[in-house]
N, C-alpha and C positions, 0 to 999 in steps of 0.2 A: 504493500500500500504506500502511496505517496505520503510524505510527511505532511503535506498540506491537508490531507484528509484524516489524519490520525486521531482527530478529536472524536470520531465516531466510536473509537475503542477506549477512550479515556474515562477513568473515574477519578475525579480531581478533589483535592483538599481545598478548603476555603480559609480566608484569613481570620475571621472573627465571628462575632455574634450576628453581624449584618453583612450583606454583600458590599464590597467596595465598588466604586464607580467602574474601575477597570474590570472587575469580575462581571459586572452587568454587561459590559461591552463584549467580553469574551463569550459569555453564555448566549448572548443574542446572535453574535456573528458566527460562532463555531460551537454549537451546542455539543457538550460531551455526552457520553453514554450515561454517566452518573456523577454524583458527588459523594464524598465520604466525610462524615463529621467526626470531630475529636472533642476533647474537653474544652479546647479554646473556642469551640462553636456552640457550647451548650450551657446556657445561663439559667433557663427556666423552660418548662413545657411550652408555654405560650410563645416564647422566643424561638424555640426549635421549630415549632409548627409554622411560624411566620417565615422563618428562613427557608425552609424547604418549599413552602408555597411560592416564595418570591423566585427561587431558582426556576421552578416550573413556569412561572409567569414569564420569565426572561427567555427560556428556551422554547416555549410554546409546545412542549412535549411532556409526556409522563416520565421525566428523567428519573433514573434510579436514585435512591437515597440509601446509602449504606452506613454501617457503623460497626465498631467492635464492641459488642456487649457479651463477653464470654461468661461473666461472673467473676467473683474473686477480685484479683488485682487489676484485671483488664475490664475496666468500667469507665465509661465516658460521661455519664450523666449523674450528677451528684444528688439524686433524689430517688425516693422509692418509686417503683420496686427495684430499680437498677442498682442501687448502692447497698443492698442488703442481701447479696447472694453468696452462696458458697463457692469456693474453689472447686474445679472439676475433681481434684484429688480427693476431696471430702466425699464426693459421691462414689469414688472408687473404694474408699474405706467402707462405706455403707454397703456397697455391692458385695464385698467379701463376707459381710455378715448376713445379708438378705438381698439377693439379687433382684427379686421382684419388687421389693419396696424401693430400692435405689432407682430402678428403671422408671417406676411410676413417679418418684420424686423429681427426677430430671425432666420427665415429660411435662409435669404440672408447672415446674419452674419456667420452662421455655415457652409453654403455652401462655402463661401470664406475661412474660417478657415480650413475647411476640405480639400479643394483643395491645400492650402499651406502646410498642414501637409502631404498630399499624396506626394507632390513634394519632401519633405524631406525624405520620406521613412517610415513614420509612418503608422500603421495599425489601432490603437485604440486611441480614446480620452475619458478620464474618465469624461464624461458629457453625459446627463444633470443631474443636481441636481433635484431629485424628492421629496426632503424634503419640507414639509410645514413650513412656517415661524410661529414661536410662540414668542411673545414679551418677555415671561419669560424664553425662552430657552437660552443656552449659545451662545455667539456671534460667535462661530466657524462656524455657518451656516449664520445667519444674512442676509446680502445683497446677499448671494449666492443663496438664494431661489427666485423662481419666484413669490411667494406670499403665502397667507394664505388660499386660497380657492382651493378646489380639482379641480374644472373645469378649473380654470385659470392656475394652475400648469400643469395640463394635456395638455392643448392646447399649451402652450408655450414650454413645454418639448418635445412634439411631433414634433413641428416645428424644434427644435434643432436637434433631432434625424434624421429627414428627410433630413435636410441640410447636416449633416455629411454623412449619407448613400449615398446621391446623389453624394457626392464627392468621394466616395469609402473608407470612414473611418467608422469603427464600433463604435457605441456609447455604453458607459457603464453607465447605470443608477445607481444612488446612493442616499442615503445609506439605504438599505432595513432593516427593514420595515419603518424607518423614524427617522431622527436625530434632527428634528426641536425642539422637546420638551426637548431634553436632557439637563441636568443641569451642564454639564462639557464638556471639550475638551478631546476627547479620546486619543489625543497624549500624555497627561500628567496625566490623571486620568481615573477612571471607571465611565462613565456617567450612570445615571439612568433616567428612565421615569416611573412615577407612575400612568399614565393614565390607565383606564380599557382596557382590551384586545380588546373589540369591538371598542373602539375609535381608537386604533392603527391600527386595521384591516381596519377600514373605511378610515383612513388617508393614508393607503397604496394603495388606489384605483388607483392612477396614474400608478403604476406598472401593475396592471391587465388590464388597458386600453392601455398601450403602448405595451405590449407583443404581442397582435394580430396585431399590426401595424408594427412589425418587430424588436422589441428590443430583441437582442440576448445575451446581457451581463448585469448582475446586480451585483453590489457590496453591500456587507453586512455592517451593522453598528456595531461598537464595543460599543454597548449600552445594558444595562440590562433593560428589561421591567418587572417591579416588580410584575405585575399581572400574570406573566407566570412562567418563570424559572429563576434560579439564575445566569446562564451564559449569557455573552454578546451574541447577536444574531449570530455573526460570528462563535462562538463555540457551537452553540445550534442546535441539530438535530430537535428540535421543530420548530424553525424558518426557518432553511434551508431546511430540508426534508419535514416536515409536512405542513408548511404554504406555502413556496415558490414553492416547487416541486408539492405537492399533492393538496393543496387547490387552489393555483393560477394557477397551470398547466404550470409552466415555465420549459422549456426543454433545455434552452441555457446554457451558462457558468455562474457559480456563482463565483464571485471574492470575496475573503476576502479583507477587507481593510488591510492596512499595518500591518503586523504581528510584526513589531518592535515598535508599539505603546504601551504605558504603560497599556492601557485598557485590553490587553490580556496577561499581565505578563512580566517577565524579561527573560524568556527562549524562544527564537524564534523558536527553533526546536520543543519544546513541543507544542507551539502555532500552528505551521504549521501542526503537526500531529493531533491536536485536531480539527482544522478547516477542515482538510481533512475527518476526521471521522464524523464530523457534516454534511458533504455533499458539502463543497466548492470544486471546481475543478480547480480553478486558484488562486494561493497563492501569494499575494503580499509581497515581502520582500524588502523594499526600502532602508534600511540603509546598506551600504557596509559591516559594521562589522557583521550585522545579516546574510548577504549572506555568509560571511566567516565561520560563526558558522554552518550554514546549510550544506555547502559543506564539512566542517570538519567532521560533524556527518555522512554524507553519506560515506565519505572515511573510517571512523572508522567502520561503519556497515559492509562494504565490507570485512574488515580484520578479522571480528569475525568468 
């Protein structure tokens, strides 16, 4: 795709509680696929609702509105019910005591959260985490994982997805093929996993199990799997096209993780183009400065 049309694949971050004049211009002239909100964008329910409504008024479309509301420490809106939720790991502990009760608790929690998100105007929640917990992995995942067993993670993540879907919110499973073993935080470094390919594919089984149950969105990992290729999975045709599309038969939307992270380099425009070429078709650009760079590149491309 030409850089001048890459907006059709973008999910962009915004500056603050209200749109800036420049954001209004960008949204009107080159509507993105969606926006994603963070703590800097969430002051009150009324304000969030108004912000999302103004985005759609500018684009003239039912623009996606996404957020990371996993529960526990990954919480963007500082009011109930969003700020009073358990870590995924706590449900993992519950599961080992009583699997049925834990599954029902996860479902009810995400149904409640989904209904609250829907009321505010959101369309997508970047959850569930499908990464397996590994004690030697970087703490960036840690308690965000439902556990270290494939069956347990699959069961609880399925309950999360179903709760969101029943509320009318699309779930985004993450981080394919798995971030739990990674030795660094992809926000600030290039993480690696040196486990054999077959181990990584085995630990990606929660994806292949949730897809037939209705998982329509999957986010990639900014992680290098040293037994395969030198690129992080987000920028790798091997992982995105060959494994996720062809081997696992996923036909939904493939989201890049945030292309402003250090793991994909310092040039967000190059990272976006590389992710698109690898096979991602929803490109997260969460930092407003990165959004400005991409829109400037689109404008420059049109003038050539």
